[in-house]
C-alpha positions as CSV (number, residue, x, y, z in Angstrom):
1,X,27.6,-1.7,-6.5
2,X,24.8,-4.0,-5.2
3,X,24.7,-6.2,-8.2
4,X,21.0,-5.5,-8.8
5,X,19.0,-3.0,-10.8
6,X,15.6,-1.7,-9.7
7,X,12.7,-1.9,-12.1
8,X,9.4,-0.5,-11.0
9,X,6.5,-2.7,-12.1
10,X,3.0,-1.3,-12.5
11,X,0.3,-2.8,-10.2
12,X,-3.1,-2.0,-8.7
13,X,-3.0,-1.0,-5.1
14,X,-6.1,-1.1,-2.8
15,X,-6.2,1.9,-0.4
16,X,-8.2,2.0,2.8
17,X,-8.3,4.8,5.5
18,X,-9.2,4.9,9.2
19,X,-8.4,6.4,12.5
20,X,-6.0,4.4,14.6
21,X,-3.8,5.2,17.7
22,X,-0.8,3.9,15.8
23,X,0.6,1.3,13.4
24,X,0.2,-1.6,15.9
25,X,-3.5,-0.8,16.3
26,X,-4.0,-0.7,12.5
27,X,-2.2,-4.0,12.0
28,X,-4.2,-5.6,14.9
29,X,-7.4,-4.5,13.2
30,X,-6.2,-6.1,10.0
31,X,-5.3,-9.4,11.7
32,X,-8.7,-9.6,13.4
33,X,-10.8,-8.6,10.4
34,X,-8.8,-10.1,7.5
35,X,-6.4,-12.7,8.8
36,X,-5.8,-14.0,5.3
37,X,-3.8,-10.9,4.4
38,X,-0.1,-11.3,4.2
39,X,0.9,-8.2,6.3
40,X,4.4,-8.2,4.8
41,X,2.7,-6.7,1.8
42,X,0.6,-4.1,3.6
43,X,1.8,-0.5,4.3
44,X,0.3,1.6,7.1
45,X,1.0,5.3,6.6
46,X,0.4,7.7,9.5
47,X,2.8,10.6,9.0
48,X,3.9,12.5,5.9
49,X,1.6,10.7,3.6
50,X,2.7,12.4,0.4
51,X,6.3,11.3,0.8
52,X,5.3,7.7,1.5
53,X,2.6,7.7,-1.2
54,X,5.0,9.0,-3.9
55,X,7.2,5.9,-3.3
56,X,4.2,3.9,-4.8
57,X,2.3,6.4,-7.0
58,X,3.0,9.3,-9.3
59,X,2.7,12.8,-7.8
60,X,-0.8,13.4,-9.1
61,X,-2.2,10.1,-7.8
62,X,-0.5,10.5,-4.5
63,X,-2.1,13.9,-4.1
64,X,-5.5,12.4,-5.0
65,X,-5.2,9.6,-2.4
66,X,-4.0,12.0,0.3
67,X,-7.0,14.3,-0.4
68,X,-9.4,11.3,-0.4
69,X,-7.9,10.1,3.0
70,X,-7.7,13.6,4.6
71,X,-10.5,12.9,7.1
72,X,-8.6,10.0,8.6
73,X,-5.2,9.8,10.4
74,X,-4.1,6.5,8.7
75,X,-3.9,5.2,5.2
76,X,-3.5,1.5,4.5
77,X,-2.0,0.3,1.2
78,X,-2.8,-3.3,0.3
79,X,-0.2,-4.4,-2.3
80,X,-1.1,-7.2,-4.7
81,X,1.1,-9.8,-3.1
82,X,-0.9,-9.4,0.2
83,X,-3.7,-11.7,-1.1
84,X,-4.2,-14.5,-3.6
85,X,-6.3,-13.9,-6.6
86,X,-7.6,-10.7,-8.1
87,X,-9.9,-9.4,-5.4
88,X,-8.7,-7.9,-2.1
89,X,-10.5,-9.8,0.7
90,X,-10.5,-6.8,3.1
91,X,-14.1,-5.6,3.3
92,X,-15.2,-2.0,3.3
93,X,-16.3,-1.1,6.8
94,X,-17.3,2.0,8.8
95,X,-14.0,1.7,10.7
96,X,-11.8,1.1,7.6
97,X,-13.5,2.4,4.5
98,X,-12.1,1.5,1.1
99,X,-11.0,4.6,-0.7
100,X,-10.4,2.8,-4.0
101,X,-8.1,1.0,-6.3
102,X,-5.2,3.0,-7.8
103,X,-2.5,2.2,-10.3
104,X,0.8,2.3,-8.6
105,X,4.2,0.6,-8.7
106,X,6.2,-2.0,-6.8
107,X,10.0,-2.4,-7.1
108,X,11.5,-5.4,-8.7
109,X,15.2,-6.1,-8.4
110,X,17.0,-7.9,-11.2
111,X,20.6,-9.0,-11.2
112,X,23.0,-6.9,-13.2
113,X,24.5,-8.6,-16.1
114,X,28.1,-8.1,-17.0
115,X,29.1,-6.4,-20.2
116,X,29.7,-9.0,-22.9
């Protein structure tokens, strides 16, 4: 027993795609081109995208995103906590085009309450 229960909260997730040699190269690009992003809330996906995408999206949406990003070897998910405000500051570029904004989920842990 962990003492916590997981509740998935709905959220909008910005998705970009690009070709990078690895996760460090993708994060380096993000640090250079959008230093205001909190990289603790950014996911770089390079292998088995469906498995990783289904952790954040329903199966249909995960398939749609994987198809949209099929021309690139890296998908980048920008979670809402990665930036202040409502608009993601990461610009759409030729190196890292924005694929879109999809409704997904983020986990939220709440303490278990004992039975009264």
